[in-house]
N, C-alpha and C positions, 0 to 999 in steps of 0.2 A: 309603526303604528299607525292607524287611521286617526283623521282629526277628530272624530267622537269615539271615547273608549266605551267599555262595557261595564262601568261602575264597579270594578274591582276593588277600589279604595273607598267607595262612598263613605263619608261620615269620618273617615280618619283625619287626625291632625298630624302632619309631617313637616318637621324642621329639616332643611337641607343646607348645609354648609356650602361656601363656593358655588352659589346657584346660579350666578349671573355669566358663566362662561362654560364652554366645552360639555363635558361630561355632566357636571352639576345642572347646567341649564337643562339639558336632555332629559335628566331625571325629574326635575321641577316640572318640566313642561308635560310629562308622562303622568305624572301623579295628579296633576290638575286635570287632565283629560279623563283620567279614571275616577275623578268624583273627590279627591282628597282636599281638604284645606291645606295650604303649603305656605311655610314660612320660609321666604326667599332670602337666604343670607348673601351679603356680598360685602367686599371691602373697598373696592375702587371702581368696578364696572356697574356704576348705578343705572345707566342707560339701557342695558340689557335686562336688568332686573326690573325696570320698569315697564319693558316690554310684555313681561310675564303678568305683571300686575293690570296692564290695559287689555290683555287678552281674557284674564279671568279676574275682574275687579271685585267680586264678592268673596273669592277663595284665596286670593293670593296677597300675602301680606309681607311688605319689605320689612326686613330684619337686619339692619347693618351692624356688624361688629366684627372685631378682629379676634380670630381664635386663638392668637398667642397671648390674648389678654384676659385673665380669668374673670375679672371683674366685667369686662364689657360682654363676655359670654354669660354670665349669670344674669346681668340686666337684658340681655338678648332674649334669653330663655323665658325670662318673667314677662317680657313685653309679648312675645308670642302666645304664651299661656292666657294672657289678660284677651288678647285680640281673639283668640280661637277657642277658648274656654278650658281646654287642656292640651297635652302633647302625647299622642299615641306613638309617633316614630320619629326617629333621628336618623339622618344619613351624614355620616362624617366624610365628607367629600373634599373639602378644602384642603389644597396642597400646591407645593411649589416643586420645581425642579431644577436641577444644576448638574451639568455634566463637567468632568475634569477629574484627571489623576490626584490622588491624594496628596502626594508629595508637593503639588502645586497649589493646594487647595486654600482659598481665604476662610479663615477660620470664622470671620463675621458672617460669610455666606453659609457655611456648615452651620452655625448657630440658627440662622433662619430656617434652613431646612429642619433642623430637630424641633424648633419651637412651633413652626407651622404643622407639620405632618404627623408628628408623633404627640408633643405636648398638647397641641390643639384638639386631637381626638381625646385625650384624656381628660381635658377642659370640659369640653363639650358633653362628654358622657357622664362626667360627674355632675354636670349641672342639671341633666334631665331626670337622673335616677330618682332623686327623692319623689318627684310627681308620679313616675312610673310605680316605684314601690308601693306607693299611697293607693293607687288606684288598682294595683295588682295585674297590671298589664303593660305592655310596651314593647316596641321591635327597635334595635339598633342595628344599623348596618355601617361597616367601615369599608373604605376603600384602600386597596392595597395595591400591588402592581406585581408582574411577573417577575420585575428585578429583584423581589424578595427570595425567589427561589433559583433564578436564572440571569444573575446580574451581568452587564455588559461591563467591560472596562471603562473606568471613569465615574462609575456610580456607586463608590463605596458608600458614601454618606446616606444618598438617597436610597439605597437598598436597605441600610440599616434601619431608616425610619420606617420602611415597608415591613420589614421583618419584624420590627418591634409591634407595628399595629397587629399583625397576625397574632403574635404572642398574647397582647392584650385583649384580643378579642376573644381568645380561648378562655383567658382567666376570669373574664367578667360574665360569660355565658355561664361558666360553672358555678360562680358565685350567687346569680340571679336567677337561674332555671326554676327554682321551686317557687319564686315570687312573680311568676307568670311573665317573664321577660326574656325575650329572645335576643340574642346578639349573633350576628354572623358578619363575614367579611367576603368581598369580592376582590378577586385579583385579575385585572384586565391585562390583556396583552397590549401591543402597539396599537393605539387608538388615534383616528384621525382628527387631532385637536391642536390647538396653538403649541402646546408644550411638545408635541412631535414635531412640528414644523420649525422649532427651534434648532433641531439637528441639522447637520449639513446633508447634502443631497445623497452622497456615499453611505452614511451611516442609514438614512431612510431606506437607500435600495437593499442594505444588507438585511435590515430589520425585515423588510418585506418579503426578501429570499427564505427568512426562517418560518414564515406562516403558512403552513400547509395548504390551506383553503385558497391562498393566492391574493387576499385583500386585507388591509387594515380594517381592524374593529372599528365599527361606528359608534358614537355615543348612543344612538337610539337603541343598538344591541344591549348595551349595558343598561340603559333605562328599562328595557322590557324585564330583564332579569332582577331590577330592583323593584318593580311592581310586584312580581311574584313574592319575593322576599318580604315585602311590606304587607301583602295580603293575606288572605285566608289558605291561599294554595301553598304558601309556605310555612304554616302555622306548626308544622312538626320539625322544623329545621333550626338548629340553634348550635352554637359552638364550630361552625362549619367555615372553610374558607372555599370559597367556588371560583375556579379558573374559567375564564371566557377570553380565549386567545386565538381561536381559529386553528388549533392545532399546532401552534407555536412551540409549546413545551414537548410535543412528540420528536422534534428534530433534533 
């Protein structure tokens, strides 16, 4: 995307979880360039979050909270509404990754995956829905992964959280479609982020070999799709899971 957007999201107020790193940072940056007021949620990476605020001091609001803690989430949503006036959109992006065969899994680590990736989505969606129902409009986008449909060995729990997100998306979309609220899901393929770099070189090479277009997805690719879903271009899309994987699913 260009440094200056085309105003596709002018006037919208969007809260983005996990917005200080990787995909979330790219989404927040794109939404700000397109004219949105953005709640930049983070847990630990405050420095990167402040970069966004410094670039867009009037429209980027820092909203720190842990998506695993519903009370923190509820307070964070209230804070964003106070700062921005209302909430038009939510991007459920915060997530963690762990790789390893289930027989050797650490149950505490599994719980972190479930609480962050799945329960965090439920917490945040629950917290914004009352305001969206009251104003009879809103857009929620949840981030899944191709692991939900094409899991690799060692990703049992991670894939389960992403599959749960996709099912959750469809049900919430059905429940609130008549209230003016759209709910969609994005299913990225292997994306060039810190999460991908945690994998060893052989695994990354194998993943790249599965991508028909020959390159990893860039966070900016996903950010462009999110702008579409949040804005008027996507106003007839709800209950959908959109895959962006460079043809990885075709192999």
